[in-house]
N, C-alpha and C positions, 0 to 999 in steps of 0.2 A: 929734460928740465928738472931742476932741483925741487925736491918736495918742500923746501923751506917756505915757498910761497902759496902752497896749496892749502886751502882751508880744510879743517879737520872733517867737516861734513862731506866735502868732496872726496877726501881720502877714504872715508868710511863708505861712501857710495860706492866707490870702485871696488872696495873689499867685499861689500855685501852683495853686489850684483855684477859679477864678472862676465856673465853672458851678454847683459845689457851693454856694458862698457865695451866688450869686443865689437858688438854691432855699432855702437856709437863711434868708436875709433875708426872702424872700417868705413863708415858713412863719411867721416870727416876726410879720410884719405881719398875716397872716390870723388868727393866734390872738389877737393884741392886739385886733383889731376885731370878734371873734366874740362878745363878751359885753358885758355893761353896765358893767364896772368902768372907771372913768376911769384915766388914765395914772398918777396919783399912787398910787392904790390898787393897781394892777397892779404897779408898782415895789416897793411895800412887800411885796406877796405874793411876788414874785420874790426879794426880799432874804431873806425867810423861808426860802424853798426853798433858796436858796444857802447860808445858814447851816446848815440841816439837812443838806446834802450836804458841809458843810466845804469848800466851794469858794472858796478865798480870793479868786481873781481876780473871780469872779462876785459875791461879797459886796461887794468894793470898787466894782465896776463899778455894781451895782444901788444901792448907798448913794449914789454920785455922781448917779446918774440919778434916784433918789427925791427927792433934795434939789433937783435941777434941775426936777422936775415939781411941786415945791411942798411936799413933806414937810418937817417941821421936824426939826432934829437930835434933839429929844426923841422924836419918832415913830420915827425911824430906830433910835435906841438901844433903844426899847421892843420893837421886832421881836426884836432879839437877846435881850433879857431874857425874852421870851415862850418863847424856845427852851429855857430852863433845864428846864422841866417835860416838854417834848416830846422834845427831842433830847439832853438831859443837860448837866450843868454844864460840863464841859470844852469841849463844842461851842459852847455859848452864850458862854463866856469868850473863846474864839477869835474868835467873830463880833464880840463887843464890842471886842476889840483891834483888828481890821481896820477896823471902823467908826471907832473913835476916831482912828485914823491918817488916814482920809479926812477926818473932821471937822477935825482938826488942820490938814490941808493946805487945807481949804476956809475955815477961819477965819482 
């Protein structure tokens, strides 16, 4: 992934704490490989979790990664729409806005 989307605080954290980053990256790889979901589905699930947590950076990152893993723009937007009944309208709308910005940059 290109560094252009990574916030400076995240890049600095990776530089300042390489041992922690190695452990965190390893944990991420382990949980990704621990189950039957393919990368596309994993990214859509992580996108939903990020929307639910109102984590703007994670929403943007996982939207980009879901698209790269083969998800369609419609699938990515549907994840945010599903959040309306589970996470609430304001959270879903925020997610849709962040996703639309990613889709606009990708298009």
